[in-house]
GUTORTI-477417 format. One line per 3 residues: number of its first residue (from 1); their letters; for each residue y, z, x of C-alpha. Coordinates in pm, 1 decimal, m for minus. Layout:
GUTORTI-477417
NUM> a> Y/Z/X  ...
***
This chain:
GUTORTI-477417
1> mls> 3923.0/2475.9/m1449.4  3615.6/2233.2/m1356.5  3400.8/2338.4/m1614.4
4> ifk> 3689.2/2347.6/m1913.2  3752.0/1991.7/m1830.1  3372.7/1907.1/m1807.2
7> hfv> 3348.6/2068.3/m2160.7  3636.7/1886.2/m2275.1  3500.3/1553.1/m2179.6
10> vee> 3163.5/1656.6/m2333.9  3326.3/1710.8/m2682.1  3541.1/1399.7/m2680.4
13> iir> 3237.5/1156.9/m2615.6  3039.2/1333.3/m2891.1  3334.8/1348.5/m3133.7
16> nsk> 3432.8/965.0/m3039.9  3019.3/850.9/m3063.5  2806.3/722.9/m3316.3
19> pye> 2475.3/893.3/m3348.4  2287.7/584.5/m3194.8  2521.6/552.7/m2922.8
22> lii> 2492.7/924.6/m2803.8  2087.5/840.1/m2839.9  2110.2/547.5/m2595.3
25> agv> 2342.9/719.3/m2371.0  2092.4/1001.7/m2379.9  1788.5/732.2/m2268.8
28> llv> 2019.5/566.1/m1998.7  2114.8/946.1/m1835.5  1715.5/1073.5/m1857.2
31> sll> 1567.4/746.0/m1723.6  1846.6/750.6/m1448.3  1757.9/1111.6/m1353.7
34> iql> 1402.7/974.8/m1348.9  1477.2/676.1/m1106.8  1685.5/939.8/m889.4
37> yyy> 1369.1/1157.0/m831.0  1168.9/871.3/m723.3  1399.3/706.5/m477.9
40> lgi> 1525.3/1076.1/m335.3  1188.7/1302.6/m446.1  951.0/1057.1/m311.4
43> ylr> 1076.4/733.8/m167.2  1292.7/927.5/77.5  992.7/1131.8/262.9
46> val> 874.5/809.7/352.6  1208.1/724.8/511.0  1265.9/1079.2/676.2
49> fkk> 886.4/1167.2/771.9  875.7/1202.0/1188.7  555.8/1294.4/1379.3
52> tnd> 576.0/1576.1/1650.8  476.3/1342.4/1889.1  605.1/988.5/1906.7
55> nps> 424.0/881.3/2241.3  54.8/806.4/2129.1  15.6/716.8/2515.1
58> int> 51.0/1059.7/2664.0  m201.1/1226.3/2369.2  m480.7/1395.0/2531.9
61> ekp> m739.6/1395.5/2247.1  m891.3/1055.4/2219.5  m1238.5/1090.9/2017.0
64> pvs> m1460.6/802.2/2028.5  m1380.5/534.8/1746.3  m1562.0/271.4/1592.2
67> vvi> m1376.2/22.7/1459.8  m1509.8/m189.3/1114.4  m1420.2/m534.5/1005.7
70> car> m1593.6/m746.0/763.9  m1557.4/m1137.1/782.5  m1651.0/m1369.9/545.3
73> nee> m1553.2/m1770.5/634.0  m1320.3/m1620.2/882.3  m1373.0/m1846.7/1181.8
76> enl> m1000.2/m1948.0/1267.4  m877.5/m1575.5/1205.0  m1166.6/m1440.4/1417.2
79> khf> m1040.3/m1678.2/1675.4  m670.2/m1563.6/1693.9  m696.9/m1200.8/1596.9
82> lpk> m987.6/m1032.4/1704.2  m907.8/m1057.5/2050.9  m603.1/m833.5/1967.7
85> vle> m878.0/m561.3/1824.0  m1094.5/m605.8/2117.6  m784.5/m555.8/2372.8
88> qny> m642.3/m226.0/2254.3  m559.4/24.3/2516.8  m787.7/312.2/2438.9
91> pny> m1105.5/449.4/2646.7  m1382.1/466.0/2403.5  m1444.5/250.8/2135.9
94> evi> m1643.2/17.7/1969.6  m1553.1/m310.2/1741.9  m1809.5/m389.2/1483.2
97> vvn> m1782.7/m725.9/1281.2  m1976.6/m770.0/991.7  m2013.6/m1136.1/952.9
100> dcs> m2081.1/m1165.7/569.5  m2275.4/m1456.3/425.6  m2019.2/m1695.7/644.3
103> adn> m2065.7/m2058.8/598.5  m1832.7/m2154.3/875.5  m1878.4/m2117.9/1260.1
106> sdi> m1777.0/m1777.6/1274.9  m2151.3/m1665.4/1427.5  m2081.4/m1904.2/1696.0
109> vle> m1723.1/m1781.0/1783.5  m1841.9/m1391.5/1762.3  m2126.0/m1485.7/1956.4
112> nfq> m1857.3/m1604.4/2242.3  m1626.9/m1280.7/2228.0  m1967.1/m1066.9/2259.0
115> kqy> m1992.8/m1264.7/2614.1  m1652.6/m1159.6/2715.4  m1649.0/m789.0/2513.7
118> phl> m1938.0/m582.7/2552.6  m1799.9/m335.4/2319.2  m1843.2/m557.4/2046.2
121> kvt> m2119.5/m554.9/1805.5  m2243.2/m806.2/1515.8  m2399.0/m744.9/1262.9
124> tik> m2491.6/m1039.9/1003.1  m2543.8/m1038.2/623.6  m2738.0/m1395.0/528.2
127> ede> m2705.4/m1499.9/223.9  m2919.3/m1446.7/m85.1  m2946.1/m1694.8/m354.5
130> kfs> m3078.0/m1426.3/m611.5  m2838.2/m1176.5/m493.3  m2463.1/m1143.7/m453.1
133> htk> m2228.2/m855.6/m371.2  m1874.1/m761.0/m287.2  m1713.2/m641.0/19.2
136> kla> m1839.3/m273.5/1.0  m2176.1/m373.5/86.7  m2081.7/m552.9/396.1
139> ltv> m1845.1/m254.6/431.2  m2135.3/m15.7/386.2  m2328.1/m219.0/628.3
142> gik> m2060.1/m208.0/928.2  m2074.2/174.7/872.0  m2433.9/213.6/897.3
145> aak> m2411.6/45.5/1221.8  m2126.3/269.5/1389.6  m2231.0/532.1/1609.8
148> new> m1908.8/715.8/1606.6  m1779.5/960.6/1362.1  m1423.9/839.9/1341.9
151> lll> m1421.4/484.4/1174.8  m1112.8/240.2/1181.1  m1114.3/m37.8/905.4
154> tda> m902.1/m354.3/930.6  m946.3/m693.9/792.8  m1051.6/m1012.0/1002.9
157> dci> m705.6/m1157.3/953.6  m528.2/m867.9/1044.3  m347.7/m851.1/1370.2
160> pqs> m251.8/m526.1/1526.8  128.3/m489.8/1597.6  59.5/m331.8/1950.1
163> dlw> m236.3/m259.1/2191.5  m157.9/106.1/2099.9  m277.6/82.0/1729.9
166> lat> m571.8/239.9/1772.2  m426.4/556.9/2007.6  m158.1/585.9/1773.7
169> mae> m411.1/587.9/1472.1  m635.6/832.9/1660.9  m419.8/1072.8/1771.7
172> nfk> m446.0/1200.4/1412.6  m796.2/1244.9/1445.0  m745.7/1621.6/1493.1
175> gnt> m783.3/1961.7/1342.3  m877.1/1942.2/928.2  m798.5/1587.6/914.9
178> evv> m1051.6/1343.1/761.9  m847.3/1070.1/639.2  m540.3/859.6/819.2
181> lgy> m348.0/636.4/598.7  m196.7/328.9/772.1  72.4/82.2/727.3
184> ggy> m74.8/m273.3/656.5  209.2/m540.6/584.2  242.3/m917.4/608.3
187> lse> 378.0/m1167.5/855.4  702.4/m1274.4/804.4  757.7/m1629.0/711.7
190> kgl> 1003.1/m1830.2/491.8  1045.3/m1882.3/172.6  1077.2/m1644.4/m154.6
193> lnk> 716.8/m1628.9/m193.1  690.8/m1445.2/151.6  942.3/m1212.7/75.0
196> lir> 850.2/m1133.8/m277.7  477.4/m1063.2/m111.7  637.2/m830.2/175.7
199> fdt> 877.6/m634.1/m58.4  527.2/m577.9/m302.3  334.2/m444.4/m25.5
202> lli> 665.7/m239.9/78.8  708.3/m82.4/m235.7  329.7/m22.9/m270.6
205> amn> 332.3/179.5/42.3  602.4/359.0/m37.0  426.8/489.1/m329.5
208> ylg> 111.9/585.5/m175.4  242.1/696.0/110.7  512.3/920.2/m33.3
211> ltl> 270.6/1045.9/m297.8  28.3/1168.6/m47.4  347.0/1323.5/118.4
214> igk> 401.1/1582.2/m167.7  19.7/1646.4/m167.6  m93.6/1372.8/m398.2
217> pym> m291.4/1060.3/m203.9  m436.5/839.3/m430.5  m506.7/547.6/m229.7
220> gvg> m488.5/356.0/126.2  m518.0/m11.0/224.0  m835.2/m171.4/365.4
223> rnl> m615.9/m330.5/646.4  m514.9/m11.7/805.6  m731.5/290.0/707.4
226> ayk> m906.6/556.2/881.7  m1161.9/787.4/813.5  m1490.9/1002.0/922.0
229> rsl> m1847.9/854.0/927.8  m1947.4/1208.7/798.3  m1750.3/1220.5/504.7
232> ffk> m1833.0/834.6/397.4  m2197.1/945.3/344.3  m2121.8/1291.3/208.3
235> nrg> m1942.7/1069.2/m87.7  m2263.8/889.7/m98.8  m2044.3/582.5/16.1
238> fas> m1933.4/331.8/m273.2  m2195.4/460.1/m531.2  m1993.6/591.7/m765.0
241> hsq> m1780.9/237.7/m859.2  m2035.1/31.1/m705.1  m2046.8/m179.3/m1002.1
244> ids> m1667.0/m253.5/m947.2  m1576.2/m535.7/m713.9  m1281.6/m381.5/m598.5
247> gdd> m1205.7/m23.8/m511.2  m1366.2/34.8/m155.0  m998.5/159.8/m13.8
250> dlf> m826.3/308.7/m322.3  m1076.8/414.6/m554.7  m1296.7/565.9/m230.8
253> ire> m977.7/735.0/m110.9  m905.4/875.8/m470.1  m1232.8/1043.0/m431.2
256> van> m1210.7/1214.4/m126.2  m880.7/1262.7/9.0  m673.1/1563.5/m87.5
259> ktn> m374.2/1720.4/47.7  m542.3/1905.2/319.5  m756.7/1641.5/460.9
262> tvv> m497.4/1349.6/444.9  m203.7/1270.0/689.7  10.0/926.7/729.8
265> efr> 115.1/755.5/1031.5  385.2/514.0/996.5  506.7/419.3/1391.3
268> hea> 507.5/81.0/1444.2  282.7/52.9/1688.2  8.3/145.7/1403.4
271> htl> 119.1/m122.5/1171.5  m110.5/m428.9/1155.2  23.9/m741.9/981.2
274> svp> m213.3/m997.8/769.7  m171.5/m1339.2/678.5  28.4/m1362.8/354.8
277> rkt> m96.9/m1623.2/55.8  73.6/m1958.5/85.6  97.1/m2042.0/m334.1
280> ysn> 174.2/m1829.9/m595.0  m157.6/m1884.8/m761.0  m320.2/m1758.9/m463.0
283> wir> m118.7/m1472.7/m445.2  m164.4/m1415.4/m874.1  m572.3/m1395.3/m768.2
286> qkr> m526.0/m1166.8/m458.9  m289.4/m927.5/m687.1  m533.7/m933.9/m1018.4
289> rht> m846.9/m791.9/m781.7  m592.6/m527.6/m605.2  m480.8/m395.8/m963.7
292> sts> m812.2/m439.6/m1138.0  m914.1/m89.5/m1048.8  m604.5/102.1/m1116.9
295> kyy> m775.7/161.5/m1479.4  m975.5/427.3/m1264.9  m704.8/617.4/m1146.2
298> ssg> m647.4/936.6/m1331.6  m424.9/1031.2/m1577.9  m188.6/1184.6/m1343.5
301> ikl> m96.7/927.8/m1061.9  m119.6/651.0/m1390.1  174.2/844.1/m1530.4
304> llg> 338.2/858.1/m1201.5  258.1/503.5/m1097.2  392.2/394.9/m1458.9
307> lep> 664.8/620.3/m1510.4  928.7/415.4/m1242.3  871.6/108.2/m1369.6
310> fsr> 938.9/243.4/m1746.2  1219.9/451.5/m1700.7  1362.9/105.9/m1461.5
313> llf> 1345.5/m87.0/m1807.3  1482.3/192.6/m2012.4  1774.3/213.3/m1785.4
316> fls> 1861.8/m120.9/m1761.6  1780.3/m211.2/m2113.9  2009.5/103.0/m2204.0
319> atv> 2292.2/3.7/m2011.3  2319.9/m310.1/m2118.5  2325.7/m245.7/m2472.5
322> lia> 2613.8/22.0/m2427.1  2827.5/m184.4/m2197.6  2756.0/m458.8/m2484.5
325> lly> 2897.4/m190.7/m2729.5  3207.8/m146.0/m2481.3  3081.6/279.8/m2500.3
328> fpy> 3254.6/411.8/m2175.5  3186.2/32.5/m1986.0  3309.9/255.7/m1653.7
331> vvg> 3103.3/547.9/m1664.9  2755.1/309.4/m1746.1  2870.8/69.1/m1500.9
334> smv> 2955.5/332.7/m1230.5  2589.7/493.2/m1328.2  2492.1/149.7/m1235.3
337> ivr> 2659.1/154.0/m885.5  2497.4/464.2/m819.3  2136.0/360.6/m903.3
340> miv> 2203.7/68.3/m693.7  2361.1/210.6/m376.2  2092.5/502.9/m383.1
343> kls> 1813.3/250.0/m387.2  1951.6/4.2/m142.8  2051.6/275.6/107.9
346> iik> 1663.1/409.5/111.5  1480.4/96.1/71.9  1685.0/m0.3/423.0
349> avm> 1564.1/341.3/571.7  1211.9/279.7/470.0  1239.8/m75.8/574.8
352> kkl> 1344.2/52.7/919.8  1089.8/302.0/925.4  788.8/26.3/851.1
355> nek> 963.6/m262.5/1078.5  1025.4/m504.8/786.2  1303.7/m737.3/794.4
358> kil> 1526.9/m990.5/560.6  1391.7/m858.5/247.6  1643.8/m608.2/134.0
361> lts> 1804.3/m792.9/m131.1  1515.6/m920.2/m252.9  1462.2/m566.3/m397.2
364> llw> 1711.0/m626.9/m648.3  1524.5/m946.3/m781.4  1204.6/m750.0/m818.3
367> dfy> 1377.9/m509.5/m996.6  1363.6/m716.6/m1286.0  1082.8/m999.7/m1162.2
370> sly> 828.3/m695.7/m1111.2  842.8/m563.3/m1494.2  730.8/m947.2/m1589.5
373> fys> 490.8/m989.3/m1303.1  312.0/m647.7/m1368.6  318.8/m675.2/m1740.4
376> kll> 125.1/m1062.6/m1675.7  m114.0/m930.6/m1441.7  m199.7/m644.6/m1678.4
379> lln> m272.5/m910.1/m1952.9  m437.5/m1139.9/m1756.9  m687.7/m854.7/m1632.3
382> svt> m733.1/m710.6/m2006.6  m762.1/m1020.5/m2156.9  m1056.4/m1196.1/m1918.6
385> skk> m1342.9/m1051.3/m1691.5  m1371.3/m1339.4/m1440.9  m1460.9/m1213.6/m1128.3
388> tkw> m1303.1/m1278.4/m827.5  m1406.0/m1317.8/m446.1  m1390.9/m997.9/m272.6
391> r> m1136.9/m1139.3/41.9
***
């Protein structure tokens, strides 16, 4: 009976539709199915993922770890955030700070910390007027100075969410694992810009963590990332993309990560929070640097990352046209509502998983604004080759 009803409805729609209306309706349906694939097939995995051992404090495997931080003119951030790294509840670790050509009082701050924390090591890179370098050199210097096999990377403007950050990440340092991808969010502050920054960060995490869970790891974030020292040297470090300013996290992970050696870590204790940009122009500069490496991704990853916003654009355009034509407006409206319910439900679940708050409604704005925002970034990166700072 149901199949007869469906057949009748389909025939009725076709009989009462113009050819161009059917084409637009087809675009709407296909784009909706693609959207549902991303939310139900990839992003939902992030929300549902669960570790077998949710208490890192009882893990008996605690291999020695080297935490590596690169800092350039980070005097104030080092004062406020470095103690949280140095006071982790973990028995055997060192913290290596690479003071990279700082012109402020970072050296004095680090010297004072060394008197208090014997497991802090400082490596200094002096400025050379004849030679400029990116963060990749500073990271390489820090990794070479490390004495332990496992490296845990973060930034000078990052603060661990708890004193179990290191222990929670280190729980994954076993078996065939060589890469651990953590979550690095941003501090919550007032204002729309902060909400946009935090939701953009959440969506990026939904992509790289979700794709890792389906066996397609392609990037991590240097704010919270771990890998083996031997893996770094086996890959010859950043040699294959040393000429590119950025890519110390995503391009490197693209080269060394695979579905068998890479795991994800979502638990709140393992999160880090960074200081967000205060102005829109500074955020644009930061995002230009972050997105400048995307052109070096594989064709498959480019397709996966580009298909979601492209299908979203087609979905809203086709829905708008069909509603304007009064073409089964209730059916079209129902499809829009279904997508919105699925989207909001999964984003809310991911927000809970990643401990993000008060950005759910921002996702509705981001649906449209991100299409303009990322198009602008791609255009800016394509028409100018002006170099940006590594921070």
